[in-house]
C-alpha positions in Angstrom: 209.4 166.6 277.3 210.8 169.3 275.0 208.2 171.9 274.0 208.1 174.7 271.4 205.6 177.5 272.1 204.2 179.4 269.0 201.8 182.3 269.4 201.9 185.8 267.9 201.1 187.4 271.2 204.0 187.7 273.7 201.7 187.7 276.7 200.2 184.3 275.6 203.6 182.9 275.0 204.8 184.0 278.4 201.7 182.6 280.1 202.1 179.2 278.4 205.7 179.1 279.3 205.0 179.9 282.9 202.3 177.2 283.1 204.5 174.6 281.5 207.7 175.6 283.4 206.0 174.6 286.7 205.8 171.0 285.5 208.5 168.5 286.2 210.0 167.0 283.1 209.0 169.8 280.7 211.7 171.9 279.0 210.7 174.9 276.8 213.2 174.7 273.9 212.0 177.6 271.9 209.3 180.1 271.0 208.0 181.6 267.8 205.8 184.6 267.1 204.7 183.7 263.5 204.0 180.7 261.4 207.2 180.6 259.4 209.3 180.8 262.5 207.3 178.1 264.2 207.9 175.8 261.2 211.6 176.6 261.0 212.1 176.1 264.8 210.2 172.8 264.8 212.4 171.5 262.0 215.6 172.7 263.8 214.7 171.7 267.3 212.5 168.6 266.7 210.5 169.1 269.9 208.4 166.4 271.5 205.4 168.8 271.4 204.4 172.2 270.0 201.8 174.5 271.5 200.4 176.3 268.5 198.1 179.2 268.0 195.9 179.1 265.0 196.1 182.8 263.9 199.7 183.8 263.3 201.3 186.0 260.6 202.9 184.3 257.6 201.4 180.9 258.0 198.3 179.9 259.9 198.5 177.3 262.7 196.6 174.9 260.5 199.2 175.2 257.8 202.1 174.8 260.3 200.3 171.8 261.8 199.8 170.1 258.4 203.5 170.4 257.6 204.7 169.4 261.1 202.5 166.3 261.2 204.0 165.1 257.9 207.6 166.1 258.5 207.8 165.3 262.3 205.2 162.6 263.0 206.5 162.1 266.5 205.9 165.7 267.5 202.6 166.2 269.3 200.6 169.2 268.3 198.5 171.1 270.8 196.3 173.8 269.3 195.7 176.8 271.5 192.8 178.9 270.2 189.9 181.3 270.9 187.9 179.8 268.0 185.7 176.9 269.2 184.9 176.0 265.6 188.5 175.1 264.8 188.7 171.8 266.6 187.7 169.6 263.6 190.0 171.4 261.2 192.8 171.3 263.7 192.5 167.6 264.2 192.3 167.0 260.4 195.6 169.1 260.1 197.3 166.8 262.6 196.6 168.3 266.0 196.6 165.8 268.9 194.6 168.2 271.2 192.8 171.5 271.1 192.7 173.8 274.1 190.7 176.9 274.3 192.6 180.0 275.4 189.9 180.7 278.0 190.1 177.2 279.5 191.6 176.6 283.0 195.4 176.5 282.9 195.4 172.8 283.9 193.9 171.8 280.6 197.1 172.7 278.8 198.9 170.0 280.7 
């Protein structure tokens, strides 16, 4: 599975990459630190999945998810957030899953 990681915090991106890198069959194909970069890389790389933060500069994760779900319907979207109230909005925007940033690492898998 080819995965794109998008979060404006480098520490979070590195942690997500470390969690996913330990799994067989997962390849990190790119990372983005803002919404416009996440959208551009998703279009260029056409990943199987994108791990997406909600709050990023330029475009919110919700905006990115809406566009990706329309343009790349085969790309799974996993929202990674601190805001427990975002789940309904994230799913309406096209997210396949919502994982809280304070959840155990295994929930990301």
